[in-house]
Each structure stands twice: as C-alpha cells, then as structure tokens.
C-alpha positions as CSV (number, residue, x, y, z in Angstrom):
1,M,101.4,40.3,-8.8
2,K,103.8,37.5,-9.8
3,I,101.2,34.7,-9.2
4,A,98.6,36.4,-11.2
5,S,101.0,37.2,-14.0
6,F,102.2,33.6,-14.2
7,I,98.6,32.2,-14.3
8,V,97.5,34.7,-17.0
9,C,100.5,33.8,-19.2
10,F,99.8,30.1,-18.6
11,V,96.1,30.1,-19.5
12,F,96.6,32.2,-22.6
13,S,99.4,30.0,-23.9
14,S,97.7,26.7,-23.1
15,F,94.0,27.1,-23.6
16,A,91.5,28.7,-26.0
17,K,90.2,32.1,-25.3
18,A,86.5,32.9,-25.0
19,H,84.3,35.9,-24.9
20,E,81.6,36.8,-22.4
21,G,78.1,35.4,-22.8
22,H,77.0,32.2,-24.4
23,D,79.2,30.9,-27.2
24,H,78.7,27.2,-28.0
25,A,82.2,27.1,-29.5
26,V,83.7,27.4,-26.0
27,G,83.8,25.2,-23.0
28,V,80.9,23.9,-20.9
29,G,80.8,21.8,-17.8
30,H,81.6,21.8,-14.1
31,V,85.2,22.9,-14.5
32,I,86.3,25.9,-16.5
33,T,88.3,24.8,-19.6
34,T,88.7,28.1,-21.5
35,A,90.2,31.4,-20.5
36,T,87.6,34.2,-20.7
37,E,88.5,37.8,-20.4
38,T,85.8,39.8,-18.6
39,G,85.1,43.2,-17.1
40,A,85.4,46.9,-17.8
41,E,88.6,48.8,-18.6
42,G,90.7,49.1,-15.5
43,H,89.0,46.1,-13.9
44,R,89.6,43.3,-16.3
45,Y,89.9,39.6,-15.2
46,V,90.5,36.3,-16.9
47,T,89.1,32.9,-15.8
48,V,91.6,30.1,-15.0
49,P,91.1,26.8,-16.9
50,G,91.3,23.7,-14.7
51,W,91.2,25.6,-11.4
52,G,89.4,23.5,-8.8
53,A,89.4,20.2,-10.8
54,M,88.8,17.1,-8.6
55,P,90.8,13.9,-9.0
56,E,89.8,11.5,-11.8
57,G,87.6,14.2,-13.4
58,K,84.9,13.9,-10.7
59,S,82.6,16.7,-9.8
60,I,83.1,18.4,-6.4
61,G,79.5,17.7,-5.7
62,A,76.5,19.9,-5.1
63,L,77.3,23.4,-3.8
64,H,75.1,25.8,-1.8
65,G,77.7,27.5,0.3
66,D,80.9,29.6,0.4
67,L,84.7,29.5,0.4
68,T,87.5,31.0,2.3
69,L,91.3,31.3,2.1
70,D,94.2,30.9,4.6
71,K,97.3,33.0,4.8
72,A,99.2,30.7,2.4
73,G,96.6,31.2,-0.3
74,N,94.9,27.8,0.1
75,V,91.2,27.8,-0.7
76,Y,88.6,25.9,1.3
77,V,85.3,25.2,-0.4
78,A,82.1,24.1,1.3
79,T,80.0,21.4,-0.2
80,I,76.5,20.3,0.7
81,G,77.2,16.6,1.4
82,G,79.9,14.0,0.8
83,P,83.3,15.8,0.9
84,G,82.3,18.5,3.4
85,V,85.1,21.1,3.1
86,V,87.5,20.6,0.2
87,Q,91.0,22.2,0.2
88,F,92.8,23.4,-3.0
89,D,96.2,25.0,-3.1
90,R,96.7,28.6,-4.4
91,F,96.9,27.3,-8.0
92,G,93.7,25.4,-7.8
93,K,95.1,21.9,-7.3
94,F,93.1,19.5,-5.1
95,V,94.9,19.0,-1.8
96,R,92.5,17.1,0.5
97,T,89.1,16.9,2.1
98,L,89.0,18.0,5.7
99,K,87.7,15.8,8.5
100,N,84.1,14.5,8.4
101,G,81.2,16.4,9.9
102,L,81.7,19.7,8.1
103,N,79.2,19.3,5.3
104,G,76.6,21.9,4.6
105,M,78.5,25.0,5.6
106,H,76.5,27.9,4.1
107,S,79.3,30.4,4.9
108,L,83.0,30.2,5.7
109,T,85.3,32.9,7.1
110,T,88.9,32.6,8.3
111,V,90.1,34.2,11.6
112,E,93.5,34.2,13.3
113,E,93.9,33.8,17.1
114,K,97.3,33.9,18.7
115,G,99.1,33.1,15.5
116,K,96.9,30.2,14.6
117,E,94.2,30.1,11.8
118,F,90.7,28.9,12.2
119,I,87.6,28.8,10.1
120,W,84.1,29.7,11.2
121,G,81.3,28.1,9.3
122,S,77.5,28.5,9.3
123,Q,76.2,24.9,9.3
124,T,72.6,25.8,8.4
125,G,71.1,22.3,8.5
126,K,72.3,21.8,12.1
127,S,71.4,25.4,13.2
128,R,74.8,26.2,14.5
129,A,78.0,28.0,13.9
130,V,81.2,25.9,13.9
131,K,84.8,26.9,14.5
132,F,87.4,24.4,13.3
133,D,91.1,24.3,12.6
134,L,92.7,23.9,9.2
135,E,92.7,20.1,9.7
136,G,89.0,20.1,10.2
137,N,89.0,19.6,14.0
138,V,86.0,21.2,15.6
139,V,87.1,23.6,18.4
140,T,83.9,25.5,19.2
141,T,80.2,25.4,18.4
142,L,77.7,28.2,19.0
143,P,75.1,28.9,20.4
144,N,75.8,27.2,23.8
145,E,74.4,27.2,27.3
146,K,75.5,30.8,27.9
147,T,73.6,32.1,24.9
148,G,70.1,31.5,26.1
149,E,67.1,31.8,23.9
150,L,67.6,33.7,20.6
151,E,64.8,35.8,19.4
152,G,63.4,34.0,16.3
153,G,65.5,30.9,16.9
154,M,68.6,29.5,15.2
155,N,66.9,28.1,12.1
156,G,68.2,29.7,8.8
157,L,71.7,30.8,9.8
158,T,73.4,32.0,6.5
159,E,76.5,34.0,7.6
160,T,78.8,34.0,10.6
161,L,81.4,36.7,11.1
162,V,83.8,37.7,13.8
163,G,84.3,41.3,14.6
164,P,87.5,43.1,15.6
165,S,86.6,42.7,19.3
166,G,86.2,39.0,19.0
167,D,82.4,39.1,19.1
168,V,80.6,36.6,16.9
169,Y,77.7,37.7,14.7
170,F,74.9,35.4,13.3
171,F,73.0,36.5,10.2
172,M,69.7,34.7,10.0
173,G,69.0,35.1,6.3
174,Y,66.8,32.1,5.9
175,G,65.2,32.4,9.2
176,S,64.1,35.3,11.4
177,K,66.0,37.9,9.2
178,K,67.7,39.1,12.4
179,I,71.4,39.5,13.4
180,H,72.6,38.3,16.7
181,R,75.8,39.6,18.4
182,L,77.4,37.2,20.9
183,K,80.5,37.4,23.0
184,S,83.2,34.8,22.1
185,D,82.0,32.7,25.1
186,G,78.5,32.6,23.6
187,A,76.7,35.2,25.8
188,L,74.2,37.2,23.8
189,V,74.9,40.9,23.5
190,K,72.3,42.2,21.1
191,T,69.7,41.2,18.5
192,Y,68.9,43.5,15.6
193,G,66.6,43.6,12.6
194,G,63.6,41.6,11.4
195,V,61.4,41.0,8.4
196,G,60.7,44.0,6.2
197,T,61.9,46.4,3.5
198,G,62.6,49.5,5.5
199,K,65.4,50.8,7.7
200,D,66.6,48.2,10.3
201,Q,64.9,45.4,8.3
202,F,65.8,42.7,5.9
203,T,64.0,40.3,3.5
204,A,67.1,38.1,3.6
205,C,70.3,39.1,5.3
206,H,72.0,36.4,3.3
207,G,75.7,37.3,3.3
208,A,77.9,40.0,4.7
209,A,81.5,41.2,5.1
210,I,83.4,43.5,7.4
211,D,84.2,46.7,5.4
212,L,87.4,48.5,6.4
213,R,87.3,51.3,3.7
214,Y,85.9,53.9,6.1
215,D,87.0,55.6,9.4
216,E,85.6,52.7,11.5
217,P,85.0,49.1,10.6
218,R,81.4,48.4,9.6
219,F,79.3,45.6,8.2
220,L,78.3,45.5,4.5
221,V,75.2,43.3,4.3
222,C,73.5,41.7,1.4
223,D,69.7,41.9,1.7
224,R,69.4,39.4,-1.1
225,D,65.7,39.3,-1.7
226,G,65.4,43.0,-1.1
227,R,67.8,43.5,-4.0
228,R,69.8,45.9,-1.9
229,M,72.9,46.3,0.3
230,M,73.4,48.3,3.4
231,H,76.0,49.4,6.0
232,L,75.7,48.8,9.7
233,T,78.0,49.7,12.6
234,M,79.7,46.9,14.5
235,D,77.2,47.8,17.3
236,L,74.4,46.8,14.8
237,E,73.1,50.3,14.1
238,W,71.9,51.4,10.7
239,I,74.3,53.6,8.6
240,G,72.6,53.6,5.2
241,L,72.1,51.9,1.9
242,Y,75.1,51.1,-0.3
243,G,75.1,50.9,-4.1
244,P,72.4,51.1,-6.7
245,Q,68.9,49.6,-6.2
246,P,67.7,47.2,-7.4
247,L,70.6,44.8,-7.6
248,R,70.3,41.3,-9.0
249,R,69.8,39.6,-5.6
250,P,73.2,40.1,-3.9
251,A,74.1,36.8,-2.2
252,D,77.6,37.4,-0.9
253,V,80.2,40.2,-0.7
254,D,83.9,40.6,0.1
255,V,86.0,43.7,0.5
256,Q,89.7,44.3,-0.4
257,G,91.4,47.7,-0.8
258,D,88.9,50.2,-2.3
259,L,86.7,47.6,-3.9
260,A,83.8,45.3,-2.8
261,V,83.0,42.3,-4.9
262,V,79.3,41.3,-4.9
263,G,78.0,37.9,-6.0
264,D,74.6,38.6,-7.6
265,I,72.9,35.2,-7.7
266,E,71.2,36.4,-10.9
267,G,74.2,35.6,-13.1
268,R,77.1,37.9,-12.4
269,L,79.8,39.3,-10.1
270,V,80.1,43.1,-9.8
271,L,82.9,45.3,-8.4
272,M,81.8,48.4,-6.5
273,D,83.9,51.3,-5.3
274,K,83.8,53.0,-2.0
275,D,80.9,55.2,-3.1
276,G,78.8,52.2,-4.2
277,K,79.3,52.7,-7.9
278,I,79.5,49.6,-10.0
279,V,82.8,49.8,-11.9
280,S,82.9,46.4,-13.5
281,A,80.6,43.4,-14.2
282,L,82.1,40.0,-14.6
283,L,80.9,37.0,-16.6
284,D,77.4,38.5,-16.9
285,N,74.9,35.9,-18.1
286,P,72.4,37.1,-20.7
287,D,70.2,34.0,-20.3
288,K,67.8,34.8,-17.4
289,K,66.6,31.2,-17.4
290,Q,70.0,30.3,-15.9
291,W,69.9,32.9,-13.1
292,A,69.5,31.9,-9.4
293,T,69.0,28.2,-10.0
294,N,71.0,25.2,-9.1
295,G,69.3,23.1,-11.8
296,V,71.5,24.0,-14.8
297,P,73.1,20.7,-16.1
298,A,76.8,20.5,-16.6
299,K,76.4,20.5,-20.4
300,D,74.7,23.9,-20.2
301,L,77.1,25.6,-17.8
302,H,79.2,27.9,-20.0
303,D,82.7,28.9,-19.2
304,S,82.0,32.5,-20.3
305,A,79.0,33.1,-18.0
306,F,77.9,32.7,-14.4
307,S,74.7,31.0,-13.6
308,A,74.2,31.6,-9.8
309,P,77.1,33.1,-7.9
310,H,76.7,32.3,-4.2
311,G,80.0,32.6,-2.3
312,V,82.8,35.0,-3.2
313,K,86.2,36.0,-1.8
314,F,89.2,38.0,-2.9
315,G,92.6,36.3,-3.0
316,P,95.8,37.9,-1.7
317,Q,96.9,39.1,-5.2
318,G,93.5,40.5,-6.1
319,Q,92.2,37.2,-7.5
320,L,88.5,36.4,-7.2
321,F,87.1,33.0,-6.2
322,C,83.5,32.1,-6.6
323,T,81.3,29.1,-5.8
324,E,78.0,28.8,-7.5
325,Y,74.6,27.5,-6.3
326,S,74.7,24.3,-8.3
327,K,73.8,20.7,-8.1
328,V,76.8,19.7,-10.3
329,G,79.2,22.1,-8.5
330,R,81.4,24.7,-10.0
331,V,84.2,26.8,-8.5
332,I,85.5,29.6,-10.7
333,A,88.8,31.5,-10.3
334,L,89.3,34.9,-12.0
335,Y,92.7,36.6,-12.1
336,P,93.3,40.3,-12.6
337,L,94.8,41.4,-15.9
338,K,97.4,44.0,-15.2
C-alpha cells in the first residue's frame, strides 16, 4: 500500500480536511481541493485533492461515461465530446488525450491479449462497441457483418464486457434492455432479457462487472431503474438478486477481492461484501435535489459529497476512481485509509 500511504500523507499535510455532507467552509468545484475522510470503520477512504486536474485549470468537460485503468495504474476517462478519452497517470496528473473519434464512450473496460492491452468502449451515440489500443488506435468495431440482426437493435448500448472465453457481451441498458453475447469475430451466440421487473428482465441493465468471488465467474449487473442488482452466469442464465432492495439506482459496479463497489447515481458509492451486505457508504449526499442530475453547477459541487456517480473502478492498491454524470465534469479519487 505504498502509493496509498504516500497520497494519504500528502493530502493531509497539504490540504484542509473536510467532513461528509455539505459544509460551505470546504471546497466546491469540478476538481476536489479538500481531503474528506469517508466510510464506515474498516472501510475508510480519503479523497485526493487535485486528482484529475486539467491543464490551465480547465474543466475536463461534460461527463456521461466511465473510466478504466491499465496495468501501470494510468486512468482513462471517457468524456462526451471534445477530448474523447483523457489519460491521467496513477497520481492523477494529466498525461494526454487519446486520438480523435473516441468521444461519447458510455463504458470502458481494459483487456489484455497476447501481452498487449486494449480498451473496449460502448460508443452509445454511434450504436457500436469499439476496441482501441492505449494510443487510441481503433482495432475493432462491433457489431459487424457476421453479427446479423440483433433483437431489439443496437440503440442504447451502455456496457461492453469481455468474458474469460473472449466472447463479447453487449448490455443494452438504454435500448432493448437485453444482453447480447457475441463471439470475438462478431457472430451472435445468444440474446437474453428484456423489459420488466421480474426474473430474466431489466428496467435498465446499465452497468455490469465480471464477479470472480465465487466458484465460477459470473456477471454482476446493475438494473439501475429497477433499483436492484443481480447475478447471471457467463452463459446468461439467472442466478439471483444481490444486495438489498431498493438501492439508489445503481449505475455501475466493479469487483476486487471480497468487495464490490457500486455507484448509486443517487449520490453515493457503496461497498458490498460477498453476501451483498453494504459495509460502507462513501461521500453520501444528504441533498436529494443533487442526486442523479448532470445540472449541478460547479459552485454547488461539494468536495464532501457525490452528486451523481456514474462510472467506478478499483485501482491496484484498493483505490476507488469515480466519474460523475455532470455537465461540468468531475473525476474523484478515493484512497483507502489503512
């Protein structure tokens, strides 16, 4: 935990401390400027001031997407327009913007093939999934001529994941509420789900992760507008619900070790154990008017509370990185206190 320990020492020696919830004495804006301790005993974190700042004090731009990491700990953030995908180093320093044409990625996930890293993104506005290298060169797009017609169409793609077998999965959270399984060459294997609130149904299969905490890999899916989460097999068969219901509109999830981190778009992150119990809530916002909206101005975005968490990932040392649904753009890093 050397990196985390260094950052924690740095932020507490160099910046003011804050407490959770709204406190007008602490920082506001599109970049965190105060260190806030948050979470329950045993699962405490601190925000990292200055993480994700852009050159010349500019905003990163509107966010309605995700982020991902490479093996070196660099973080790649999806923006709606302009920059496309922005790279920061492991300490949150701006590195570069990747090549053009990658704007509007609703989800990002990193994969490794023959020792080389690639990123898959869900480019919702173009109704396609895009695989690109760490320079931003597009390698593959799906669907292709081998896919054929997808039940419900390709509109509304919100998540793309690659399973252990190399198969690619489309989660149509804004569209048909179905999940499509494709071979790596694009051939369709299976379609699952549809609109509803029961078993094998979704109101918005918005985000998902591969969950390795059990005997066999499985999907952990955020049914955002159903306010619930569920497990599916890699063959897209129902296992069961996960965690308490109702949740606060879970938008995204990531899994590391024994914990899942869930981005509730209604103003918080939560950590959940293998049994689905919430063990910690982070930067929980008491102001419901700021929940699940991208319209909160920079002057009202408080360092000590989330507004609308949208994309979330664990870092290699247990850090948490979160992008918010926000017109002004905000990327928040939290480091574990140990």
